[in-house]
N, C-alpha and C positions, 0 to 999 in steps of 0.2 A: 509451401508449408501443409502438413497433411491434418494438421489438427490445429483448432481455433484456440488461441491463449484463453485461458481461463483468468479473471480478476479477482481478488477477495478483497471485498471492499468492508470493513470492519471498523463500525462507528455505532455508537448508542444513541447518537442522533436518529431517529427513525426517518425522517424528511431528506438529510444530507445523505445518509445511505443510500437510499432510494435513489435520490437526484443524479446521485454520481454513479450507479447501476445503470439507468436510464441512458446517459449521457454514453458510457462505456459501451453497452449494446448498439447505440445510434451508429459506430465506428465496426458493426460488425466483430466484437468480441465478445465473448462470454462474461458475465460478470454474475458474482453470488456473492450475497448479503450476510453479514452477520452482526449481531448486535453488542458483539463483546470478546474480546481476545479468547475466551475461555470458551466459547461458542464456535469461533472458527477451529481452534486447537481439538475440541472433541469431534468436530464433524465427519472426518475421515476427509476432506478435501486439500489436505496439506499436500499431499503428491501429485493431486493434478492444478495446483495454483502456478501460474507463473509469474505474477506479479500480483504485492500485498498494499492495498492503500488502506492506511491506518490512522484512526485520529492519536493525536498524543497524550489527551486526559478523557481515559474512562474510568468506571469503576472498577474495582477489583483490581484488575491489572491494564495498567497505562500501555501505551503505543510502543513506550521506551522499553517498558518491562517485555513485551510480546518480542521486541527484535532482538533482547538480551538472550531469553529463552530459545528463540530459533538460533542464535549465534553458538549459544553453548552445545546446542545439540546439531551443531554440523549442518544446518540448515540453508543454504544460500541463497535464500528466497531475495529478492528484488524489492525494496519498500521503499515506499511512499507515503510520506507525512502529511496530514492534512490536521490544519490546530486552528480554533479561535484563541487560543492561550497562547500565542509564541512568543518566546524572548530569544536574547542570543547566545543564552547559555545551552537552553534547552535544543537551539538548531545547532549549535556545533556538536554537541552530545550527539544528535541523530545523524547527522553529517560525518563524525569520525568514526561511529560504528558503523559505516557503510551504506547509510540510506541513500537511495537516487537522487531524492529530492524532497525539501519540506516548503510546504505551500500555505501561506497564511489564509483562513478564511475572509471573508470570500474571496475565492480565487477562481479566475476565468475557465471557461471551458479547454479554452485554449492551451493554457499553460498546465492544465492536468492533463491534455491529452497528451501535450509534447513531453511530459515528464514518462507517461506511461510508455511510449514510444522510445523513449530513451532506454527504459529497461529492458524492453522485451528483446533486443539484440544480446543484450546479457546471459538473459536465458539461451539463448539460441547457440550462444560463444561466438558470433561473428562479429561483436564490438564490444563496448562499452557504455554504460550508463553514463549520464552528467550530473554533476551535483549543483545544486542551484542553491 
C-alpha cells in the first residue's frame, strides 16, 4: 500500500478524541481529530479520510446526522460509531444506514482496532467491513 490510511476521529470530548487518535497512531495509521462534525466537514480532510470514527451524541450535529449528510452527498466513507449513550434503536439506525460498527464506551482498544481494520478493506475494495 503506497499511502497510510487516515482515520478521522470526531468527538466533542477532547480526552476521548485524543486517546483514540493515540491508539490509531500506535498501529502506524494516521489520525486526525475534530471536536465537531462541522469541524470535520469544513476541514478539507474528507477526500483524504479512509475511515471515520464518530461519537453519536454531539452538540449541533450528531454523529447520525453526519452519517446522513455523507450518505446524501454520496460519500461512501466507512463509519464507526462510539457512544456512551447507546440504545437498541440508535444502534439499529446506525447499522442499517451502513455503519461498520457501533461500540459502547468504554470499549476495548482491541474492539476499536478490529473495527477499524474491518472498515479499511472496504475502502480498498478487497473486502467488506463487518457490522457488530
